[in-house]
N, C-alpha and C positions, 0 to 999 in steps of 0.2 A: 242939247235937245235932239240934235241929229243922231247922236249915238244911241239915245233911247229908242228912237224910231227904228234905227238899224237893228237893234237887238230885238225889238218886237217883231219886225218883218222876218228876221232869221228864225226866231222861235215859231212863228206862224207857218213858215215854209217847212221847218223840221217836223212840226206836229202834223201837217198835212201829208208829208211824205210818209211818216210813220203810219198814219191812218190808212193810206193807200196800200202800203206793204202788208199791214195787218189784215186788211180786207181781202187782198189777193191771196194770202196764204192761209186764211181761215178755212177749216173743214166745212163742207157744205151743210152738215147737220147743225152747225152753230150759227148760221146766218139766218136772221129773222127778217120778217116784213117784206123785203124786196130781194130780187136776185142780185148775185155778186156784181155783175156788170153795171147794173143801175146804181148800186152803192158806190162803186169806184167812180162812175161818172159824177155822181152827186158830190163826192168828196173833192173831186178836181174842180168842178164848176163853182161850188161854194166852199172855198178852201177851209176856213176855220169852222164855220157853221156845219158844213157837211161832215167834217171829222168829229165834231162834238155829237152830231146826230148818229153817226156810225157807232161811236162808243156807247152812247146811251140806248139807242133803239135797235141797232143793226146786229150786234153780236150778242149771242146768248151766253150766259155764264156756263162754265164747264160743269158745274154741279147740277144743272138743269137736266131732267130726263131727256134722253136722246141727244144731249149736247156733247157726247163723246166722253171718254174716260180720262182724257188728259194724256200728256206725254209721260212715258216711262222710259228711263234710260236703259240701255242694254244690260247694265249690271243689275237692274231691278226686275228684269223680264225673264222668267224661267223658260219661256218658249225660245227666246233668243239664245240663252245659254245651253239649251238642250238638257236641262236638268230634269230630275225625276218629277213626276206629277203625282198628285194624290197625297196619301198620308206620309209618304217617305220624303216629302218636301222639306221637312223641318230638320234635316240632317245638319250637324255641325261640321266645321272644318276638321275636327279631330276624327269624326266618324269617316269622313271621306279620306283622310290621310291613312287611317287604319285599313280601310278597304284597299286603297292603292298599295300599301305595304304588303298585305296578304296576297294580292294579285302578283306583285313582283316576286315574292317568295315562292309562289307556286310556279311561276315561269322559270325561276332559277332551279327549283327541284326537277322540273320537267327536262330542262337542258342538261343537267347533271346526269339524270337517268339515261338520256339519249347518248351522251358521251360515254358513259360506262358500257352501254350496249355495244357501241361502235368499237371501243377498245377491247371489249371481251371477245368480239368476233375476230379481231386482227391479232392482238397479242395480250398477254396477261401481265404487263408491267404495272407496278404500283403507281398510283397517282402522286406525283411530286408537287402538284399545285401549279405547274407551269401551263400557260395557255398558248404557248407559241407553236404548238404542233399542228 
């Protein structure tokens, strides 16, 4: 019987701690009825009942208007990734790879053109493909 009571007490404490942390980290737009400090005090003073009241009455669902848009990980957030905005957002990895390859090829052509100009001004030796000069 003592073990059962011990399990119940540990579960009640864990539930209360979870409710306090949830209340403390909840965005202001999703807190209903009372202010955050009052909710935290209520959860601490009335441990299980306060936590139940917090989850039923104090926090607004994320889908409710003004309740926030929810968490989006950085891999899902185009603003974080610095990706394109607008109609170009639906690019595939292949499109991005093709664009990167075109950019690299253009940089290669530009460098080769610059090297030929430099060699043309100094000497007219044929290019043997060595890059150690």
